[in-house]
C-alpha positions in Angstrom: 44.2 83.8 50.5 47.9 84.1 50.2 48.3 81.7 53.1 46.3 79.0 51.2 48.6 79.4 48.2 51.6 79.1 50.3 50.3 75.8 51.8 49.6 74.4 48.3 53.0 75.1 47.2 54.6 73.4 50.1 52.4 70.3 49.7 53.3 70.0 46.1 57.0 70.2 47.0 56.5 67.5 49.6 54.3 65.1 47.5 55.9 65.3 44.0 58.5 62.9 44.9 56.2 60.2 46.3 53.9 60.6 43.3 56.7 60.3 40.8 57.9 57.2 42.6 54.3 55.7 42.6 53.9 56.5 38.9 57.2 54.9 38.1 56.3 51.9 40.1 52.9 51.7 38.2 54.6 52.0 34.9 57.1 49.4 35.8 54.4 47.1 37.0 52.5 47.5 33.7 55.7 46.9 31.8 56.4 43.9 33.9 52.9 42.5 33.4 53.1 43.1 29.7 56.5 41.4 29.6 55.3 38.6 31.7 52.1 38.0 29.7 54.0 38.0 26.4 56.7 35.6 27.6 56.8 32.0 26.8 57.2 31.0 30.5 53.9 32.6 31.4 52.3 31.0 28.3 53.5 27.6 29.7 52.2 28.5 33.1 48.8 29.5 31.7 48.4 26.3 29.7 49.1 24.4 32.9 46.3 26.2 34.6 44.0 25.5 31.7 45.0 21.8 31.7 44.2 21.7 35.4 40.9 23.5 35.0 39.7 21.3 32.1 41.2 18.0 33.2 42.9 17.5 29.9 46.1 18.2 28.1 46.2 21.7 26.6 48.9 22.6 24.0 49.6 26.0 22.4 52.0 26.8 19.5 52.4 30.5 20.4 51.0 33.4 22.3 51.0 37.2 22.4 49.4 40.1 24.2 45.9 40.7 23.1 43.6 43.7 23.3 40.7 41.8 21.7 37.6 42.5 23.7 40.0 43.6 26.5 43.4 43.0 27.9 44.5 39.4 27.8 46.6 36.7 26.1 46.0 35.4 22.6 46.9 31.7 22.3 47.4 30.6 18.7 46.8 27.0 17.4 45.3 25.5 20.6 44.7 21.8 21.0 43.1 19.9 23.8 43.4 16.1 24.2 42.5 13.5 26.7 46.0 12.2 27.0 49.4 12.5 25.4 48.8 9.5 23.2 45.2 10.4 22.1 44.1 12.6 19.2 43.0 16.1 20.1 39.2 16.4 20.5 39.3 20.2 20.6 41.4 22.5 18.3 41.1 26.3 17.7 42.9 28.9 15.6 42.9 31.4 18.4 42.0 31.4 22.1 41.7 34.7 23.9 42.1 34.6 27.7 41.0 38.0 29.1 42.1 39.6 32.4 39.7 41.0 35.0 40.8 44.7 35.3 39.5 45.2 38.8 41.6 42.3 40.1 44.6 43.7 38.2 44.4 46.9 40.2 44.7 44.8 43.3 47.8 43.1 41.8 46.2 39.9 40.9 46.1 38.3 37.4 42.6 36.9 37.5 41.3 35.4 34.2 37.5 35.3 34.0 36.7 35.1 30.2 37.7 32.9 27.3 36.8 33.7 23.7 37.5 30.9 21.1 37.6 31.6 17.3 36.8 28.8 14.8 37.0 25.9 17.2 36.8 22.3 15.9 35.4 19.8 18.3 35.4 16.0 17.8 33.0 14.0 19.9 32.3 10.3 20.1 29.5 8.5 21.9 31.9 6.3 24.0 34.3 9.2 24.8 34.1 10.6 28.3 36.7 13.5 28.1 34.2 15.9 26.6 31.7 15.3 29.4 34.4 15.7 32.0 35.5 19.0 30.4 32.0 20.5 30.7 31.6 19.1 34.2 34.8 20.8 35.4 33.9 24.1 33.7 30.6 24.1 35.7 32.4 23.0 38.8 34.9 25.9 38.7 32.3 28.6 38.0 32.9 31.4 40.6 36.0 29.8 42.2 39.4 31.5 42.1 41.7 28.5 42.5 41.3 25.0 41.3 41.6 22.6 44.1 43.8 20.2 42.0 46.3 22.7 40.6 49.4 20.8 39.5 52.7 21.0 41.4 54.6 23.0 38.7 51.9 25.6 38.7 52.0 26.0 42.4 55.8 26.3 42.4 55.6 29.0 39.7 53.1 30.9 41.9 55.5 30.7 44.8 58.3 32.0 42.6 56.2 35.0 41.8 55.4 35.4 45.5 51.8 34.8 44.7 51.5 38.4 43.6 51.4 37.9 39.8 50.5 34.3 39.9 47.7 33.6 37.3 44.3 32.5 38.7 41.3 31.2 36.6 37.8 31.9 37.7 35.9 31.7 34.4 32.6 33.4 34.2 32.2 33.5 30.4 33.3 31.0 27.7 32.4 31.8 24.1 32.8 29.9 20.9 32.5 31.6 17.5 32.1 30.0 14.0 33.0 26.6 15.2 32.5 23.1 13.8 31.5 20.1 15.9 31.9 16.6 14.6 30.0 13.8 16.4 30.2 10.1 15.5 28.3 7.3 17.1 31.4 5.2 16.3 34.8 6.4 15.4 34.6 4.6 12.0 31.1 5.6 11.2 29.9 8.6 9.2 29.9 11.6 11.6 27.3 14.2 12.3 28.7 17.7 11.5 27.5 20.9 13.1 28.7 24.0 11.3 28.5 27.8 12.0 28.4 26.9 15.7 28.1 29.7 18.3 28.1 28.7 22.0 28.5 30.4 25.3 28.8 29.3 29.0 28.3 32.2 31.4 28.1 32.5 35.2 26.1 35.4 36.6 26.0 36.1 40.3 22.5 35.4 41.6 21.4 33.8 38.3 23.6 30.8 38.1 25.0 29.3 34.9 23.5 30.2 31.5 24.3 28.2 28.4 23.6 29.3 24.8 24.1 27.2 21.7 23.3 27.7 18.0 24.4 25.6 15.1 23.6 24.4 11.6 23.2 20.6 11.1 25.2 19.3 8.2 27.1 21.4 5.8 25.5 24.8 5.6 22.5 23.5 7.5 21.5 20.8 4.9 19.7 18.9 7.7 18.3 21.9 9.6 19.2 24.2 12.4 19.2 24.1 16.2 19.2 26.8 18.9 19.3 26.1 22.6 19.3 28.3 25.7 19.5 26.8 29.2 20.1 28.0 32.8 20.6 26.4 36.2 20.5 28.7 39.2 21.3 25.9 41.6 24.2 24.3 39.7 26.6 24.4 42.7 24.5 22.2 44.9 24.9 19.0 42.8 27.8 16.7 42.8 27.6 15.5 39.2 26.7 17.1 35.8 23.8 14.7 35.1 22.1 15.8 38.4 21.9 19.5 37.6 18.3 20.9 37.1 18.1 22.9 33.9 15.5 25.0 32.3 15.5 26.9 29.1 14.3 27.0 25.5 14.9 24.9 22.4 14.3 25.7 18.7 14.6 23.3 15.8 14.1 24.5 12.2 13.7 22.2 9.2 15.2 19.3 10.9 15.5 16.1 8.7 14.8 13.4 11.3 15.7 10.2 9.4 19.2 11.2 8.1 19.9 12.7 11.5 19.0 9.4 13.2 21.2 7.4 10.9 24.2 9.6 11.7 23.4 9.0 15.3 23.3 5.2 14.8 19.5 4.9 15.0 16.6 4.4 12.5 14.1 7.2 12.9 11.0 7.9 10.8 11.2 10.0 7.7 10.0 13.5 8.5 10.8 17.2 8.5 10.5 18.7 12.1 10.1 22.2 13.4 10.0 22.7 17.2 9.8 25.8 19.4 9.4 25.2 23.1 10.6 25.3 26.6 11.9 22.6 28.8 12.9 21.8 32.4 14.6 18.8 33.8 17.9 17.0 34.4 20.4 15.7 31.9 19.4 12.1 32.4 15.7 12.9 32.9 13.0 13.4 33.6 12.7 16.4 31.2 9.5 18.2 30.6 9.0 19.8 27.2 6.2 22.2 26.2 5.7 24.1 23.0 4.6 23.9 19.4 5.8 21.3 16.9 5.3 21.0 13.2 6.0 18.0 11.0 6.0 17.7 7.2 6.8 15.1 4.5 6.6 12.4 7.1 6.4 8.7 6.5 5.9 5.9 9.1 5.7 2.6 7.3 2.9 2.9 4.8 1.4 6.0 6.5 2.4 9.3 5.0 1.9 12.8 6.5 2.2 15.9 4.3 1.8 18.5 7.1 1.1 18.5 10.8 1.1 20.8 13.8 1.0 20.0 17.5 1.0 22.1 20.7 2.6 20.1 23.5 1.8 21.1 27.1 4.1 18.6 28.7 6.3 15.9 27.2 8.1 13.7 29.7 11.6 12.3 28.8 12.3 9.3 31.0 9.4 10.4 33.2 7.1 8.1 35.0 4.0 10.2 34.9 1.9 10.9 31.9 0.8 14.5 31.1 -1.8 15.9 28.6 -0.9 17.6 25.3 -3.1 19.7 23.0 -3.1 19.3 19.2 -5.4 22.0 17.9 -3.9 22.3 14.4 -3.9 20.2 11.2 -2.5 16.7 10.5 -3.2 15.6 6.9 -2.7 11.9 6.3 -2.5 11.1 2.6 -3.3 7.4 3.2 -6.9 8.3 4.1 -7.6 10.4 1.1 -6.2 13.8 1.9 -8.8 14.6 4.5 -7.6 16.5 7.6 -7.0 14.6 10.8 -7.1 16.9 13.8 -6.0 15.5 17.2 -7.4 17.5 20.1 -6.1 15.9 23.2 -4.0 13.0 24.5 -1.3 11.9 26.9 2.3 11.2 25.9 5.5 10.1 27.7 9.0 9.1 26.9 11.0 6.7 29.1 13.8 4.3 28.4 13.6 4.7 24.6 9.9 4.1 24.6 7.4 6.7 23.5 3.9 6.1 24.8 0.7 7.9 23.8 -2.8 7.3 25.2 -6.2 8.9 25.5 -5.9 10.5 22.0 -9.0 12.0 20.6 -9.7 14.1 17.5 -11.6 14.4 14.2 -11.2 13.0 10.7 -12.5 15.5 8.2 -15.6 17.3 9.4 -17.9 14.4 10.1 -15.8 11.6 11.6 -14.4 11.4 15.1 -11.4 9.6 16.6 -12.8 8.6 19.9 -9.8 6.7 21.4 -6.2 6.2 20.5 -3.2 4.7 22.2 0.2 3.3 21.2 3.9 2.9 21.8 7.1 3.4 19.9 9.6 1.0 21.5 13.3 1.0 21.0 13.1 4.6 19.8 16.8 5.0 19.2 17.6 1.4 17.9 19.8 1.1 14.9 17.2 -1.0 13.0 14.4 1.4 13.8 11.7 1.6 16.5 8.8 -0.9 16.9 5.3 0.5 16.5 2.1 -0.6 18.2 -0.9 1.6 17.7 -4.6 1.2 18.5 -7.4 3.5 17.2 -11.2 3.6 17.6 -13.0 5.9 15.2 -16.6 6.8 14.3 -16.3 7.1 10.6 -18.7 8.9 8.2 -18.6 6.8 5.1 -19.7 9.5 2.7 -16.7 11.7 3.6 -14.1 9.2 4.7 -14.6 6.2 2.3 -15.5 8.5 -0.6 -12.3 10.4 -0.3 -10.3 7.1 0.0 -11.9 5.6 -3.1 -11.3 8.9 -5.0 -7.7 8.8 -4.1 -7.3 5.2 -5.3 -9.4 5.5 -8.5 -6.4 4.8 -10.7 -5.1 1.9 -8.7 -5.9 -1.8 -8.6 -9.0 -1.0 -6.6 -10.6 0.7 -9.5 -12.5 -2.4 -10.7 -13.7 -3.0 -7.2 -14.5 0.6 -6.2 -16.7 1.3 -9.1 -19.5 -0.5 -7.2 -18.8 1.5 -4.0 -19.3 5.0 -5.2 -21.5 7.5 -3.3 -21.1 5.8 0.2 -23.3 6.9 3.0 -23.9 6.0 6.6 -21.5 5.4 9.5 -19.1 2.7 10.7 -17.4 2.1 14.0 -13.7 1.3 13.2 -11.3 -0.4 15.6 -7.9 -0.6 14.1 -4.5 -1.8 15.3 -1.2 -1.1 13.6 2.0 -3.0 14.3 5.5 -2.9 12.9 8.5 -4.7 14.4 10.6 -2.1 12.6 9.5 1.0 10.9 11.6 0.0 7.8 9.2 -3.0 7.4 5.7 -2.9 6.2 2.9 -2.4 8.7 0.9 -5.2 10.1 -2.6 -4.3 11.1 -5.8 -5.8 12.5 -9.2 -4.5 13.5 -12.9 -4.5 13.1 -15.3 -2.3 11.1 -18.9 -2.3 12.4 -21.2 -0.7 9.8 -24.3 1.2 10.9 -26.9 2.0 8.2 -24.1 2.2 5.6 -24.9 2.4 1.9 -23.3 2.8 -1.5 -24.2 3.4 -5.1 -26.4 0.9 -6.9 -29.1 1.2 -4.2 -26.9 -0.3 -1.5 -28.9 1.6 1.0 -27.9 -0.2 4.2 -24.8 -2.1 5.4 -24.6 -3.4 8.9 -22.5 -5.9 10.8 -18.8 -6.0 11.5 -15.7 -6.8 9.5 -12.5 -7.8 11.2 -9.3 -6.9 9.4 -5.6 -7.4 9.5 -2.8 -7.3 7.0 -3.6 -10.8 5.8 -7.4 -11.0 5.7 -10.9 -9.4 6.0 -13.2 -11.6 8.0 -16.9 -11.3 8.8 -19.4 -13.6 10.5 -22.6 -11.6 9.8 -22.5 -8.7 7.3 -25.9 -7.6 6.1 -26.3 -5.6 2.9 -29.4 -3.9 1.7 -29.3 -3.6 -2.0 -32.2 -1.5 -3.0 -35.0 -3.1 -1.1 -33.4 -6.5 -0.9 -31.2 -8.0 1.9 -28.1 -10.2 1.5 -26.1 -11.8 4.3 -22.4 -12.3 3.8 -19.9 -14.3 5.9 -16.4 -15.6 5.3 -13.0 -14.1 4.7 -10.9 -12.5 2.0 -7.1 -13.0 2.2 -4.5 -10.7 0.7 -7.3 -8.3 -0.3 -5.0 -5.5 -1.4 -2.8 -7.8 -3.5 -3.2 -8.4 -7.2 -3.9 -12.1 -6.4 -6.5 -12.4 -3.7 -7.9 -15.5 -2.1 -11.4 -15.7 -0.6 -13.9 -18.0 1.0 -17.3 -16.3 1.1 -20.9 -17.4 1.6 -23.9 -15.3 0.6 -27.4 -16.0 1.7 -30.4 -14.1 0.3 -34.2 -14.4 0.3 -36.5 -12.8 -2.2 -33.9 -10.5 -3.8 -35.8 -8.3 -6.3 -34.8 -8.6 -9.9 -34.6 -4.8 -10.2 -32.1 -4.7 -7.4 -29.9 -7.4 -9.0 -30.1 -6.2 -12.6 -27.3 -3.5 -12.3 -24.8 -6.1 -11.3 -25.4 -8.3 -14.4 -24.6 -7.6 -18.1 -26.8 -5.0 -19.5 -30.1 -6.3 -21.0 -29.7 -9.9 -19.6 -32.1 -9.6 -16.7 -35.3 -7.6 -17.4 -36.9 -6.4 -14.2 -40.6 -7.5 -14.1 -41.2 -7.9 -10.4 -39.4 -11.3 -10.0 -37.3 -12.5 -7.1 -34.4 -14.8 -6.3 -33.6 -16.7 -3.2 -30.8 -19.0 -2.2 -27.2 -19.1 -1.1 -23.9 -18.9 -3.0 -20.4 -19.9 -1.9 -17.3 -18.3 -3.5 -13.8 -19.7 -3.2 -10.8 -17.9 -4.8 -7.6 -20.0 -4.5 -4.5 -18.2 -3.1 -2.4 -19.3 -6.1 -4.4 -17.1 -8.4 -6.5 -20.0 -10.0 -10.0 -19.8 -11.2 -12.8 -18.8 -8.9 -14.7 -21.8 -7.6 -18.4 -21.3 -6.7 -21.2 -23.4 -5.5 -24.8 -22.7 -4.5 -28.5 -23.1 -5.0 -30.7 -20.3 -6.3 -34.5 -20.4 -6.7 -36.0 -18.2 -9.4 -39.5 -16.8 -9.3 -40.9 -14.9 -12.2 -37.5 -13.9 -13.5 -37.4 -12.6 -17.1 -34.2 -13.3 -19.1 -33.3 -12.0 -22.6 -30.9 -14.8 -23.7 -31.1 -15.1 -27.5 -31.1 -12.3 -30.1 -33.8 -14.0 -32.3 -36.1 -15.0 -29.4 -38.4 -13.0 -27.2 -37.5 -12.8 -23.5 -38.1 -15.9 -21.5 -39.9 -15.8 -18.2 -38.9 -18.4 -15.6 -42.0 -18.6 -13.4 -40.6 -21.2 -11.1 -37.1 -22.6 -11.5 -34.0 -23.7 -9.6 -30.3 -23.7 -10.3 -27.8 -25.9 -8.3 -24.1 -26.1 -9.0 -20.8 -27.2 -7.5 -17.6 -25.9 -9.0 -17.7 -26.3 -12.8 -20.9 -28.5 -13.0 -24.5 -28.3 -12.0 -28.1 -28.8 -12.9 -31.2 -26.6 -13.4 -34.9 -27.2 -13.5 -37.6 -24.9 -15.0 -40.8 -26.2 -13.4 -42.8 -23.5 -15.3 -41.5 -21.2 -18.0 -43.2 -18.9 -20.4 -42.6 -17.5 -23.8 -45.0 -15.1 -25.6 -45.9 -18.0 -27.7 -46.5 -20.6 -25.0 -45.7 -22.2 -21.7 -43.0 -24.8 -21.2 -41.1 -26.8 -18.7 -37.5 -27.8 -18.9 -34.4 -29.2 -17.3 -30.7 -29.3 -18.0 -27.2 -30.0 -16.9 -24.2 -27.7 -16.7 -21.2 -29.7 -17.9 -18.8 -26.8 -17.2 -18.9 -23.1 -16.8 -15.5 -22.4 -18.4 -15.8 -23.1 -21.2 -19.6 -23.2 -21.0 -20.9 -26.6 -21.9 -24.7 -27.0 -21.2 -27.4 -29.5 -22.1 -31.0 -28.5 -22.0 -34.4 -29.9 -22.8 -37.7 -28.2 -23.0 -41.3 -29.3 -23.5 -44.1 -27.2 -25.0 -47.7 -28.2 -25.2 -48.5 -25.4 -27.6 -46.1 -23.0 -29.2 -46.9 -20.1 -31.5 -43.5 -19.7 -33.1 -44.3 -16.5 -34.8 -45.0 -14.9 -31.4 -41.9 -16.4 -29.8 -39.5 -15.2 -32.5 -38.1 -11.7 -32.5 -36.4 -11.0 -35.8 -37.2 -7.3 -35.4 -34.8 -6.9 -32.5 -31.9 -4.4 -33.0 -29.5 -5.7 -35.5 -26.7 -3.3 -34.6 -23.3 -4.8 -35.4 -21.8 -6.7 -32.4 -18.0 -5.9 -32.2 -17.4 -8.0 -29.1 -15.1 -11.0 -29.3 -16.9 -14.2 -30.4 -16.9 -17.2 -28.0 -15.7 -20.2 -30.0 -15.7 -22.5 -27.0 -19.4 -22.4 -26.2 -21.1 -25.8 -26.4 -24.9 -26.2 -26.1 -27.0 -29.2 -26.7 -30.7 -28.6 -26.7 -33.7 -30.9 -27.1 -37.1 -29.5 -27.8 -40.4 -31.3 -28.0 -43.7 -29.6 -28.8 -47.2 -31.2 -29.0 -48.5 -28.6 -31.4 -46.5 -25.8 -33.1 -48.0 -23.0 -35.1 -46.1 -20.6 -37.4 -48.4 -18.3 -39.4 -50.7 -20.9 -41.0 -48.3 -23.8 -40.7 -49.3 -26.3 -38.1 -47.0 -29.1 -36.9 -47.7 -31.7 -34.4 -45.5 -34.0 -32.3 -42.4 -31.9 -33.2 -39.0 -33.1 -31.9 -36.1 -30.7 -32.5 -32.5 -31.2 -31.4 -29.7 -28.6 -31.6 -26.0 -28.9 -31.1 -24.2 -25.5 -30.9 -20.4 -25.7 -31.2 -17.6 -23.8 -32.9 -19.9 -20.9 -33.8 -22.3 -23.1 -35.7 -25.6 -24.8 -34.9 -26.5 -28.3 -36.0 -30.3 -28.8 -36.1 -32.2 -32.0 -36.6 -35.9 -32.8 -36.8 -36.4 -36.6 -36.7 -40.0 -36.3 -37.7 -43.0 -33.9 -37.3 -46.5 -34.0 -38.6 -47.4 -31.0 -40.7 -50.2 -30.1 -43.2 -51.4 -33.7 -43.6 -47.9 -35.2 -44.0 -44.6 -35.5 -42.3 -41.5 -33.3 -42.2 -38.0 -34.3 -41.3 -34.5 -33.2 -42.0 -31.2 -31.7 -40.8 -29.7 -28.2 -41.0 -26.5 -26.4 -40.2 -26.6 -22.7 -39.3 -23.7 -20.2 -39.2 -25.1 -17.2 -37.4 -22.0 -15.1 -37.7 -22.4 -15.1 -41.6 -26.1 -15.8 -41.7 -25.5 -18.9 -43.8 -27.7 -22.0 -43.7 -27.4 -25.5 -45.2 -30.3 -27.9 -44.9 -31.5 -31.3 -46.2 -35.3 -31.4 -45.9 -37.5 -34.4 -46.5 -41.3 -33.8 -47.1 -43.8 -36.6 -47.4 -47.5 -36.1 -48.5 -47.6 -32.5 -47.4 -50.6 -30.4 -48.6 -48.9 -28.1 -51.1 -51.1 -25.0 -51.0 -51.2 -24.9 -47.2 -47.5 -25.5 -46.9 -46.5 -22.7 -49.2 -49.1 -20.4 -47.6 -47.5 -21.2 -44.2 -44.1 -20.2 -45.5 -45.6 -16.8 -46.5 -45.8 -17.4 -50.2 -49.4 -18.5 -50.8 -50.3 -19.9 -54.2 -53.5 -21.0 -56.0 -52.0 -22.2 -59.3 -51.1 -25.7 -58.1 -52.7 -28.2 -55.7 -51.9 -31.7 -54.6 -49.7 -33.4 -52.0 -46.0 -32.6 -52.1 -43.2 -35.0 -51.4 -39.5 -34.4 -52.0 -36.0 -34.1 -50.7 -32.9 -32.1 -51.4 -29.8 -30.3 -50.3 -30.0 -26.5 -50.0 -27.4 -23.9 -49.2 -28.5 -20.3 -48.5 -25.7 -17.6 -48.2 -28.2 -15.5 -46.3 -31.0 -17.3 -44.6 -32.9 -14.1 -44.1 -33.4 -14.2 -47.9 -34.7 -17.8 -47.9 -37.7 -16.9 -50.2 -35.3 -15.7 -52.9 -34.7 -19.0 -54.9 -32.3 -17.1 -57.2 -29.8 -17.0 -54.3 -29.9 -20.7 -53.6 -27.4 -23.4 -54.4 -29.5 -26.6 -54.3 -30.2 -30.1 -55.6 -34.0 -30.8 -55.4 -36.1 -33.8 -56.2 -39.9 -33.0 -56.0 -43.1 -34.9 -56.6 -46.7 -33.6 -56.5 -49.5 -36.2 -56.6 -53.2 -35.9 -57.4 -53.2 -32.2 -58.1 -54.6 -29.6 -60.4 -52.6 -27.2 -62.4 -54.5 -24.0 -63.0 -54.6 -22.2 -66.3 -50.9 -21.2 -66.3 -49.7 -19.1 -69.3 -47.5 -22.1 -70.4 -50.4 -24.6 -70.4 -52.8 -22.1 -72.2 -50.3 -21.5 -75.0 -49.6 -25.2 -75.4 -53.3 -26.0 -75.6 -53.8 -23.2 -78.1 -51.2 -24.7 -80.4 -52.6 -28.3 -80.1 -56.2 -27.1 -80.7 -55.1 -25.5 -84.0 -53.3 -28.5 -85.3 -55.5 -31.3 -83.9 -54.2 -34.9 -83.7 -55.0 -37.2 -86.8 -58.8 -37.4 -87.0 -59.2 -37.0 -83.3 -60.5 -33.7 -81.9 -58.2 -32.6 -79.0 -60.2 -31.5 -75.9 -60.0 -27.9 -74.7 -58.2 -26.9 -71.5 -60.8 -27.1 -68.6 -61.6 -23.9 -66.8 -60.9 -25.4 -63.4 -57.4 -26.4 -64.6 -55.6 -29.5 -65.6 -55.9 -32.4 -63.2 -52.9 -34.6 -63.0 -51.9 -37.7 -61.2 -48.3 -36.7 -60.8 -45.9 -33.9 -61.4 -42.2 -34.9 -60.8 -38.8 -33.5 -61.6 -35.2 -33.1 -60.4 -33.7 -29.6 -60.3 -30.1 -28.2 -60.0 -30.3 -24.6 -58.7 -27.3 -22.2 -58.8 -26.2 -18.8 -60.1 -29.9 -17.8 -60.5 -30.8 -20.7 -62.8 -32.9 -23.9 -62.2 -31.9 -26.7 -64.6 -34.0 -29.9 -65.1 -33.7 -32.9 -67.4 -36.8 -34.8 -66.3 -39.7 -32.6 -65.5 -42.9 -34.6 -66.2 -46.6 -34.1 -65.8 -49.0 -37.0 -66.1 -52.8 -36.7 -66.4 -55.6 -38.8 -68.0 -55.7 -36.5 -71.0 -52.1 -35.6 -71.6 -48.5 -36.2 -70.6 -46.0 -33.4 -70.7 -42.2 -34.0 -70.5 -39.7 -31.1 -70.5 -36.1 -30.4 -70.0 -34.1 -27.1 -70.1 -33.6 -24.2 -67.7 -35.5 -21.5 -65.8 -33.9 -18.1 -65.1 -35.1 -17.5 -61.6 -33.8 -14.0 -61.4 -35.2 -12.7 -64.7 -38.3 -15.0 -64.5 -37.7 -16.4 -68.0 -38.1 -20.1 -69.2 -36.3 -22.0 -72.0 -37.7 -25.5 -72.1 -38.0 -28.2 -74.8 -41.4 -29.9 -74.2 -42.7 -33.2 -75.4 -46.5 -33.5 -75.3 -48.5 -36.8 -75.6 -52.2 -35.8 -76.2 -53.6 -39.4 -76.1 -51.6 -40.5 -73.1 -54.7 -41.7 -71.4 -55.6 -44.1 -74.3 -52.0 -45.4 -74.6 -51.8 -46.0 -71.0 -54.9 -48.1 -71.2 -53.5 -50.1 -74.1 -50.3 -50.7 -72.1 -52.4 -52.8 -69.7 -53.2 -55.4 -72.5 -51.4 -58.7 -71.9 -48.3 -59.5 -74.0 -48.3 -56.8 -76.7 -50.0 -54.0 -74.7 -46.8 -52.3 -73.6 -45.3 -52.5 -77.1 -48.4 -51.1 -78.7 -48.6 -48.3 -76.2 -45.0 -47.3 -76.8 -45.6 -47.2 -80.5 -48.8 -45.1 -80.1 -46.8 -42.6 -77.9 -44.2 -42.3 -80.6 -46.9 -41.7 -83.2 -48.8 -39.1 -81.2 -45.9 -37.2 -79.5 -45.6 -33.5 -80.3 -42.5 -31.4 -79.5 -42.4 -27.7 -78.8 -39.9 -25.0 -77.6 -41.3 -22.9 -74.8 -39.3 -19.7 -74.1 -39.8 -16.2 -72.8 -41.3 -14.7 -69.7 -43.3 -16.7 -67.2 -46.4 -14.5 -67.9 -46.1 -14.5 -71.7 -44.2 -17.4 -73.1 -43.7 -18.3 -76.8 -44.5 -21.8 -77.9 -42.8 -22.9 -81.1 -43.5 -26.4 -82.7 -40.4 -28.4 -83.4 -40.0 -31.0 -86.2 -40.0 -34.7 -85.3 
């Protein structure tokens, strides 16, 4: 044991001097390294090495020793530029170049790591320095000496004997908190990436690994991007664009349209989220797989609120097409907020052309997209890509069209879609969409083949095909089943979504039931009674927005129409209407009113304003059965048509109204300016003739007429008018002018304004209270020595009863009322209160009028003697008081 201690002591004495010398040398080396690294000459040497490595000019304001993340050099205010005369494309506040400690122990200054703080990078599409920089970084990974080291750097290495000469073999480059500015052109608005973190790392056996994370726009206003890539075989390629990469990419809330504009392209409006993996080369092909979400998208007039897709393989610049799966939701607002789910398809991207094919999916829950294909050409063009899309779908009308109509219920389609509610059935839709540029409106064309389609109003079946494009809808054979009736339509409608449409349509139909047609006409006009219509109709709507032009021929069979408020419904048993534009003709071979059958014909002068001429012939007509004064008299608040013109001519062999009978009646009517001018040239009635004219104002119920009666049986005439009388008989003749403020109260004479001239011949006046009182007074007084005869029980027979009357304000005034009989003559003048039924007449009575009238026939002096006898025998009285109980008062001569 003592021996061992002795040996240790001697060894220490022998080794302490070499150890001290080695420690001194090591300390001196470290001091020299620190002095060397902190010196300006080594800074210059290191920048030369970096310039050679990057293939660009590197300038540094100052440097110092750094212990940040390890021993190294901190370069302050670093700038990298392509040449001495160009602006720097890379600047940084600080650049840390770190030493490899293991190489330092071997006496070598080997730099393997660079950390950059707050770098600012400026990139332009036409600039090549940035690509060369990345290319050289990848080319030098794992190498300890650049092949093209400049001569000054090699001379400095020789001065140091190669022992402390710096060598760069970067294995890790990191950027922290950087900002990248990219402009498609130097003068254009640039794309800015902020909060940028990036790394380029070489790992032995794993190759090169690249990481990148940045916010697009200031504070991520346009979204965020994260990228990870690796290439294990990077060193086997001669150029950067040939390297095979694989990795992951993540896009979050990326605003595609503003991003495209900053890149000099016009991309669709949408918000994009993408999470996927990729594999491929810089220049393609690149295979992309993952999940994609889109929202708030708009492509032309197509808008997408939310969408998801799972891509199994997307080829960039690839020649092959690969399938993709779309299991999630794509809601297209343009089709009524129903979900569109795409299940499969193929998609590829090559030379700025995105191609999709074999697309299939569902629309809603009941419709299928059976085939879809399309392209987006010139994807990155400044004026936007061109779209060409084709779709084939099996559409359920109840779900698809119903949703579309509901979504557009407040638009210009509202007036059209009210007849297309409750759709049902199916339709095969072939649709093509084209847009030369997505900024422009879509062009489209296609065909819709209906299969047992139906809508509200008993449109129970719709079959045939409709071709459509942006300009027109066209069909050669579209068949509609309305209720139980069939209609065939062919023609075209141009600008069908515009406010001013143009159309040229032809409708053909056979035996369309009246009950199927009634819902399309104004309420109450057509009364379903088992009738039918057949014919064809053409409709032309000018493109300039003019009036609709129609033409056609329609046959009516047992059609019941309610045309006039005061007339019972008219049944057209057999009729026909033919028209061309604004004019046409119609024929009623057999028509029927409740009061009789008729035939008629007419001519349509114009539809707008309506100007029509019509004539009708009745053999027998019961007017009481034909009239309908008991219809609803509810106030009509609709605007009155003052342009309507109707000329009607009616002939009737025999007309009956209550007990009135007229034969050979001819009635003409001219309706214009909200008034009707009526005229009866002549008609036989109650043993005489009737003629006259009238003007009717139906809006105020006023009537003015000028009747002329000749030898009409008076009792039968008044009885026919609904006011039967037995107090007066004879034949009535007369004329007058009568105005009735309300013709419904025609039997109230107190409301008349009239001038009348009446004459009754060969009649009998029954025992009226006035006659009875007059006779009583005459019987008491007698006449000279003659005994005055009593009033006959059967009444007073007379040869004539005449008088002129002025009627107004409830009074009837006469100055020449006269009754002549064989026994007496009565003359009267005065007034009759029609409202109070009171008379006030001054009456002159000639009892021996029969004798004096005989004397008047004697030659020469007969007339003079008769006049004198009348003066001698005339008695005057005042007749006043009620009709039923008048007072007769004798008056002095």
